NUKETI-543584 format. One record per residue (C-alpha): x negated, y negated, z; residue in one letter. Coordinates in steps of 0.1 Angstrom, whole numbers, padded with zeros to 4 digits, always signed. Example, Ala and Ser with C-alpha at 12.3 -4.5 7.8 and 13.67 -1.06 7.14 Angstrom:
2
-0123+0045+0078A;-0137+0011+0071S;
This chain:
108
-1360-1228+0439X;-1352-1247+0470X;-1370-1238+0503X;-1365-1253+0537X;-1398-1260+0553X;-1388-1276+0586X;-1352-1282+0599X;-1362-1302+0630X;-1399-1304+0635X;-1409-1322+0667X;-1443-1339+0667X;-1459-1358+0696X;-1475-1392+0687X;-1503-1387+0663X;-1499-1350+0660X;-1507-1330+0629X;-1488-1299+0617X;-1493-1275+0588X;-1465-1255+0573X;-1465-1218+0565X;-1476-1211+0529X;-1449-1210+0503X;-1451-1188+0472X;-1446-1209+0441X;-1432-1178+0423X;-1443-1189+0389X;-1433-1226+0393X;-1459-1253+0386X;-1442-1284+0400X;-1424-1295+0432X;-1405-1323+0449X;-1401-1330+0486X;-1371-1342+0504X;-1380-1356+0538X;-1357-1368+0565X;-1370-1386+0596X;-1346-1383+0625X;-1367-1402+0651X;-1401-1419+0651X;-1420-1421+0619X;-1448-1406+0599X;-1483-1419+0598X;-1499-1435+0568X;-1511-1401+0557X;-1475-1390+0556X;-1471-1355+0539X;-1501-1339+0522X;-1497-1310+0497X;-1523-1283+0494X;-1525-1254+0470X;-1544-1220+0472X;-1546-1188+0453X;-1560-1168+0482X;-1544-1182+0513X;-1579-1191+0527X;-1592-1219+0505X;-1569-1248+0503X;-1573-1278+0478X;-1554-1310+0484X;-1530-1321+0456X;-1524-1354+0471X;-1502-1371+0498X;-1472-1393+0501X;-1462-1418+0527X;-1426-1412+0539X;-1418-1449+0547X;-1382-1450+0555X;-1356-1459+0581X;-1347-1433+0607X;-1319-1410+0594X;-1326-1417+0557X;-1338-1391+0533X;-1363-1397+0506X;-1371-1373+0477X;-1407-1375+0463X;-1415-1362+0429X;-1448-1363+0411X;-1465-1331+0424X;-1468-1314+0390X;-1495-1294+0374X;-1498-1270+0405X;-1519-1241+0391X;-1521-1220+0422X;-1498-1192+0437X;-1492-1209+0471X;-1487-1244+0486X;-1485-1256+0521X;-1478-1289+0536X;-1496-1311+0564X;-1476-1339+0582X;-1490-1364+0606X;-1468-1382+0630X;-1471-1419+0636X;-1476-1438+0668X;-1444-1424+0684X;-1430-1390+0687X;-1414-1379+0656X;-1387-1354+0646X;-1383-1346+0609X;-1370-1321+0584X;-1384-1313+0550X;-1371-1292+0519X;-1389-1285+0487X;-1377-1278+0452X;-1399-1260+0428X;-1396-1257+0391X;-1415-1245+0361X;-1420-1275+0337X;
C-alpha cells in the first residue's frame, strides 16, 4: 500500500519533525521515497520507528537521504517490522529544507 507522509514539509535549519503514525495493515516491510526540494537532510536523515500501542516507540534504523535538490531517492531495507504502527522522524540539515516522502508497505 502506498501512503503519502509529507507532500511539502518545510523545516527550519536543524529542525526535527515526527510524522503521524501509519497503520501497517498486516504488512511487515516498507520502502521510503524521499524528495528534497530545497536544503538538505542532516546526517540522521530519516529514522523509522515502530509501535504496537502508539506510546512506546522503538527505532528500526535510519537512512541518510544524500541527494541533489529535486532528485528522488527510494530506500528499501526496512523489513521485519513486527508492530502495528510506524512513524518517521526527519532532521533538517544546516539550511532550511523542504521535502516530500511517500512510503510503500508490503507483506513479505
